[in-house]
N, C-alpha and C positions, 0 to 999 in steps of 0.2 A: 538086056541091060540089068545091072544090079540095082534093085530098088531099096535095098536095106540101108537104113540109118539107125545105128544103135549107139547108145552112150551109157555112161555110168552115172547113177544117182549116188551121191556121197553125202552122208549125214555128218553132223558134228561128232557123233559117237564113232563113226567110221574113222574119222580123222584122228581122234585121240587114241583109239585102239590100235591104230597102225604106227604109233610112236612118233607122230608128227610134232608133238610139243617138245621141240629141240631148240632151245633158245640160241645156242651157238650156231646151229644150222640155219635158222631163220635170219640171224644177223648176217651170216655169210651170203645168203641169197639177196638180202637187201643191198649189201655193199656191191655185189656183182651187178644187180639191176641198175643201181645208180650210175655205175661206170659205163654200163651198156648204153644207157640213155644219153650220157654225155658224149659218147662216141657216135651218136646218131643212129643207133641200131634199134630204137624203140619209137613207135608212133604213139603220141599222146594227144588225142582230140580234147576239146574243151569238155569239162564236166557240165552236165545238165542238172540243175537243181530246181525242183518244184517246191517252193516255200509256201506253206499253208498258214503260217503265223510269223509275221516279221519280227515281232517282239521277242519270242523265245526260239525262233529259227526251227520250228517244227517243219520237217522237210523229208522228201524222198529224192535221193541222188541217183543219177545214171552215169556211170564212170567207165568209159571204154579205153582200151589200149591194145597195142599189138607188139608182141615180142618177135621181131623180124628174124633173128637168128634161130629161134625155136619154131618158127612158122606157126605161131599160136596167136589167135586174137581172142580177147576176153572182155567181159563186161561185169562190173559189180553193180548190183541194184541194192542200195542200202537206205534204210529208213532211220531217221533220227527224230524220236518223239520224246522230248525232255520230260513231259508230265507223266509218262507211263508208270514209273515206280509209285507215284502218289495216287494217280487216278485208277490204275489197273493192276497194280502190284506185279508188274513185269518189267523186264529190262527196256531201256530206252533206245537201244540200237538193235536192229535185226537186218540180215542181209542174205543175198543169194549171189553166187558167181556162176556164169556160163562160160565155158571154154570151147572154142572151135579151132579146127586146123585150117590153115590158109592154102592148102593144096586143092582140095575140092570145096572148101568152105563149109564142111559138115561139123555140127556140134559133136563133141565127144564126152563132155562131162557137164553135169549140173550139180553144184555142191553148196553146202552151207557156207555162207559168207560171214556170219556173225563171229564165229571163232577165228576165222582168217583175219577179219578186221581187228579183233581184240589183240591177237598175237602180233600182227604186223605193227599196229600202233604202239604197243608196249615195247616191242623190240627196236622200233625206231627211236623211242626215248632212251632205251638202253644203249643203242649205238651212239646217240648224242653223248651220253655219260661216258662212254668208252674214250671218246676223243676230247671231251670238254670239261669233265668233272675232275676234281683233284683225285689223286690216287689213294688218299688216306681217309676217304669219307666215312664217317661213323653215324651221323644223325640224318635221318630221312624225314621229311615233312610231306604228308599227303593231304591235300585239300580235295576232298572227294572220297567216297567210301564204296562206290559201286564196283561192278565187274571190271571196268577199265582201270580203276584205281588199284584194285587188287592185282591185276595182270601187270601193271607197270611196276609195282613193288617186286613181284616175282622176277621179272626180267632184269630189273636194275640190281636187285640183290644178287642175282646169279653172276653178273659181271663185276659186282662190287661187294665181295664177301665180307669186307671190313665193316659193313653197316651193323651197328649194335643196337640202335634205338630207332623206332618208327613212331612218329606222332601223327595222329589222324584227327582231322576236323571235318565235319560235314553237318548238314541239316538233320540227317538221321543215318543210321546204319553203321556208325563208327564202331560200336560195340561188336557188331557182326563181323566187320573187317578184322578187328583185333582177335576175336575168338577163332576165326577161320585161319588166319595167318600164323597164329601161335602154334597150331597143330603141325604146320609145315616147317616153321622156323623157330624152334625152341631156344635158339641162341640169341634171339632178338627181344628186346623189351618194347612192348607196344603200349603207347601212352594215348589214352582217349582224351580228346580235347573238346568234345562237344562241338559247338559252333564257334569256338574261339579260334579263328583262322590265324590270328597273330601268334597265338601260342604254338600252333602247329608249325609255322614257318620260322619262328625265332630260333636262332642258333643252328638251323638245319644246313647241312652241307649240300644236300640235294632237296629241291622242292619240286613237287609235281602237282599241277592242278588238273585233275581229271574229273571235270564237272560238266553238266549240260546247261547250267544257268547262264544268263547273259548279264552278269554284274561283277564289278571289280572286287573280288573277295581277297585277293592277295595284295597287301599293302607294301609300298616301297620301304617303309621304316621297319619292316619285319625281317628284311633280308640282310644277312651278314656278308661281310667281305669275303670273296672267294667262293661264293655259292654257285651251283649249277641249277638253273631253273628250266624245267621242261614244261612248256606250254602246250596243252593237248587240244583244247576245245576252241572256243570262240573268244568272247570278251570276259575274262575271268580274273584279270589283274588290272590295277589302276595304271594309267598311262605312265606315271613316273617310274614304274618298274622297268619298262623298256628304255625309257629316256636315261636312266641311270646306269644301264648296262655298259660294260667295257666292250663287249662284243655281242652282236646279234647274229645268230646263225639260223638258217632255215633249211628245211628239206629241199625246198625250191621257192625262192623269193618271187619269181615271176608268177607262180600260182598263188602264193600267199597274198600278194598285194591286191588282188582282185576280190578277196573274200571279206568277211566281216569280223576278223580276229582283231585283237588289240593293236598289233602293229599295222594291220591293214587300215584300221580307222585312223591311226596317227598319220599314215601315208596320205590318205585322202584329205586329211585336215592340213597337210603341208608341214606337219611337225616332224616327220621323218622323210628322208629322201633315199633314193637308191644308194647313194654314197654312204648312208648311215648303216647299211647292212654289210656286215663284215664278209660273209661268205655263205654259199650253199655248202651243205655238209660233204658233198662229193668232192669238193676242192680240197677239203681237209683229208678225206680218205685217201685221195691219190697223191697227196703231198704238195699240191699246188700252193696251199697256204698252211701255215702252222695252226694247230688247234689251241689248246690252253698253253700259254707261255709262262705263266707264273701263278703261284697259289693265291694271289690277291685279286685276280680277275673275277668279276661277276659276269657270268656268261648266260645269255638268254637264248634258249633253243626253241624255235617255233616249227612245229610239224603240222602242215595242212592236210597231209594224206594224199598220196599219189596212186592212181589206179594201177599203173604198171607195176608197182611194188606188190599190191594185192594180187595181181594176176601172176606175177613171178612166184610169190609164196604159194598161191593156190596150185600152180603147175608143179612145184616141187612136192607138194603134198600128194597131188594126183599120181605122180611117178612112184612115190613110195606106196601109196594105197593100191595101185595096179599090181604090184608085186605080192601084196598080202591078200588081195581079193576081198578086202573088207569094204564091200560096196554092193549095190543092187544094179544088175544089168537091166537096161530098159531098151526095148526095140521101139523106136519112134515111128518107123515106117518100114514095112516089109513087102507090101504088094504094090503093083502098078496102080496109080490113082484111078484111072478110068476103068480098069478091070474091077476094082473094088466098088466103084460107083455103079457099074452096070449090074453087078451081083446084088446090090442092095437097093436098087431102084425098081426091081421087077415087081 
């Protein structure tokens, strides 16, 4: 009997060195995964969240899913600790992904999930912009300045090269955001707004709230007609923002409605119903419904995060990394259990 179980250990550095930061490629993977799910080819059990602080939603999530066509089952183990930047001077999100094949049930990869999460989340926002933003967007407003805020700007700027101005507002770190992004995008004017969230959102064609706080920073009176708003986290915009939207689009409304996000709260209060949600993004991708229909629409895009998308992106990275061999091979088990025990119990 073959007792060997071996797998690949894949770091964030391995992922980046293998050329996996390919925004177009990740968006293609997301679109394919969403259509596969709609076709019933993906299993998506409920997410398990262990919430340690209800007020700020400090938590660790366990998020499984299975890609039936690929015969791959995976799980993302992700921590969200909003106070990390202030208390510990480190990022607020960290994660790990485990991939197993479904023929023998053996694991074949353990990989960094922090980068996968950051890229997937940002590319989902960019995917929303692809279908829901105006084509001539020039002004970008970022509420938030951390890693996820930076990643969102990079992904959306990639598919929206017309962006000329980026305004950043945050409790801290906005100068670092501007200095970092200037080196990559010398064609963009970066405007630091301090903690003036209204200034960052005013006149913006695209607004992204990539923050971990649970407070309504984005105000409805700051939003111009025709804007695209990408809601990334939990409760970061006042209720009137969603209520004034011409269209509310989700990555998956059935998952969103049970969370603690702005529109989830409105749903639980009875101020939004299922009929108030225009569409899931997959129905726009496959042409079931139109996306943006005119330049005057204010469109609200809410992305809760779906584990099968993380697993799909992780698998695409694994396939690329396996060819480059930028990884560490790890033998989890080589010998028969009882032979090993008998040798070590003497």
